[in-house]
C-alpha positions in Angstrom: 53.2 154.6 228.9 49.8 153.6 229.8 49.2 153.0 233.8 48.6 149.5 232.6 52.1 149.2 230.9 53.6 150.3 233.9 51.9 147.5 236.1 52.7 145.0 233.6 56.5 146.2 233.6 56.6 145.9 237.3 55.2 142.7 237.9 57.4 140.1 238.9 57.3 137.4 236.8 55.9 134.0 238.3 58.1 131.6 239.7 58.9 128.3 237.7 57.3 125.4 239.5 60.0 123.1 240.9 61.3 120.3 238.9 59.9 116.6 240.6 62.1 115.2 242.5 63.7 111.7 240.4 62.8 108.5 242.4 66.5 108.0 242.4 67.2 110.8 244.8 64.9 109.6 247.3 67.1 107.8 250.4 67.1 103.8 249.8 66.7 103.6 253.4 63.7 103.1 255.0 62.7 106.0 257.8 62.5 104.0 261.2 59.4 105.3 261.7 57.8 104.9 258.0 55.8 101.4 259.0 54.6 103.6 262.3 53.1 106.0 259.7 51.3 104.0 258.0 49.8 101.6 260.5 48.5 105.0 261.9 46.3 105.3 258.2 43.6 102.7 259.1 42.0 101.2 255.3 39.7 99.0 254.2 40.6 95.6 253.3 40.2 94.4 249.8 41.1 91.2 247.7 42.2 91.7 244.2 41.6 88.5 242.2 42.6 87.9 238.4 42.7 85.0 236.3 45.9 84.0 234.2 46.5 83.1 230.8 46.1 79.3 231.2 42.8 80.3 233.3 44.2 79.9 237.0 42.7 81.9 239.8 45.2 84.4 241.2 44.2 86.6 244.6 46.0 88.8 247.3 44.9 90.9 250.0 45.9 94.6 250.0 44.8 97.9 251.4 46.7 100.2 249.1 43.4 101.0 247.3 42.1 104.7 246.5 39.8 106.3 243.9 41.4 108.5 241.3 38.3 109.5 238.7 34.5 109.8 239.1 33.8 110.9 235.3 35.1 107.8 234.0 35.2 106.0 237.3 39.1 105.0 237.9 40.5 102.9 241.0 44.4 103.0 241.8 46.0 99.6 243.3 49.2 98.6 244.3 50.8 95.5 244.2 54.6 94.7 244.9 56.7 93.7 242.2 57.6 89.8 241.3 53.7 89.2 242.5 52.1 86.2 240.4 49.0 87.8 241.0 50.4 91.2 239.6 51.9 89.5 236.8 48.5 87.9 236.1 46.8 91.2 236.0 49.3 92.5 233.3 48.4 89.4 231.4 45.0 89.7 231.3 44.2 93.1 231.5 42.0 93.0 233.8 41.1 92.5 237.9 38.1 92.4 240.6 38.1 94.5 243.7 36.5 92.3 246.3 35.8 94.6 249.5 35.6 92.3 252.6 32.9 92.7 255.3 33.8 92.1 259.1 33.5 88.8 258.9 36.0 87.9 256.4 39.2 88.5 258.5 40.3 84.8 257.9 39.7 85.4 254.3 41.8 88.0 254.1 44.8 86.1 256.1 44.6 83.4 253.7 45.0 85.6 251.1 48.0 87.4 252.3 49.8 84.2 253.4 50.4 82.9 249.8 49.1 79.3 250.4 49.1 77.9 247.2 45.5 76.4 247.6 43.9 79.6 248.8 41.2 79.6 246.4 40.2 75.8 247.3 38.9 77.1 250.4 36.6 79.8 249.8 33.5 80.2 247.7 33.7 82.2 244.5 32.8 82.7 240.7 34.5 84.1 237.6 31.2 84.0 235.0 31.8 86.1 232.1 31.8 89.5 232.1 33.7 89.6 235.6 37.1 90.8 235.2 38.4 88.1 238.3 36.9 85.8 240.8 34.0 86.8 242.6 34.5 86.1 246.7 31.1 85.5 247.3 31.2 84.8 250.8 33.9 87.3 252.2 33.0 90.4 249.8 30.2 92.8 250.5 30.8 94.9 247.1 32.9 93.7 244.3 34.3 96.3 241.1 35.5 94.8 237.7 38.1 96.6 236.3 40.2 97.0 233.2 43.7 98.0 233.6 44.5 101.5 231.8 47.7 102.4 233.0 50.4 100.6 235.1 53.3 102.7 236.5 56.7 100.5 238.0 57.3 102.8 241.7 60.1 101.8 243.9 59.1 97.9 244.6 55.6 97.9 243.9 53.6 98.8 240.6 50.7 101.4 240.4 47.5 100.1 238.6 45.1 102.2 237.1 41.6 100.4 236.7 38.9 101.4 234.6 35.7 100.6 236.5 33.3 98.6 234.2 30.9 97.0 236.9 29.9 97.4 240.3 28.3 94.3 242.9 26.7 94.7 245.5 26.3 91.2 247.8 23.9 90.7 250.1 24.3 90.1 253.9 26.4 91.9 256.3 27.6 95.6 254.7 29.9 96.5 257.4 33.4 96.9 256.1 36.6 94.9 257.5 39.2 97.2 258.3 43.1 97.1 258.8 45.3 99.9 261.0 47.6 100.1 263.8 49.0 96.1 263.0 44.9 95.2 263.3 41.9 94.2 262.0 38.7 96.1 263.2 35.3 97.2 261.5 33.2 99.9 261.4 32.1 101.3 265.0 28.4 101.1 265.9 27.6 105.2 265.9 24.4 107.4 266.0 26.4 110.0 263.6 24.6 109.6 260.3 26.4 112.6 258.5 27.7 111.5 254.7 30.8 113.7 253.5 32.5 113.5 249.9 36.4 113.6 250.4 36.9 112.7 246.5 39.3 115.3 245.4 
C-alpha cells in the first residue's frame, strides 16, 4: 500500500453540512429585543412603486433593500404580505425603487401612512419603459426592476428584481436614512475613502 493510500485511509470523511432549519421550527414569539436589534441597523429609505392591472399607481415606503448580484444586477426588497403594493407588483411583474434624498422625509411618511391620495400629493411620472412611478421631487436615484423571483417568508414576501435601468436625478444627492426610530441624513465629513462591501 502506498503512502498516499495510507493517508487516504486515515483521513476523516468531511462532515456533512447541517440541514437547514425549517421556518416552522423558528419560535413564533418575537424576541423582546428584536425591534431594538433592527432599529440599531440604520439604512437608506426607499419608496417602491408599481402600477396595478388597471393602471392605478401603488407605492409604499420601506428600508428592506439590498443588492444581491452585480452580474446580472439584481436587487432584493421585502414587502409585507397583504400589501396592495405587493399585490400590484406581483400582477405587473415590475417595480421601481425610488431612493429618497434628505428632504424627502415628508414623502417617506406619506407613503408609510397608507393615505389613499398619496399619489395626488406628490410629483411623479411613469412613461414607458418605467417599471413604476418615478417620484421626481423625492428621489435622488431610481432603479427600474423586473421581478425574477419571489418567496414568502413569514409575514413578508422577498422579491428579487433584475435591474433594467438606473436614473439619477438632479438636486441634492445626500440620502435620507432611517435608524434608531428616527430619520437622519449622511453626516458632513472629510473622509472620502471608498469601499465596496458587496459580497
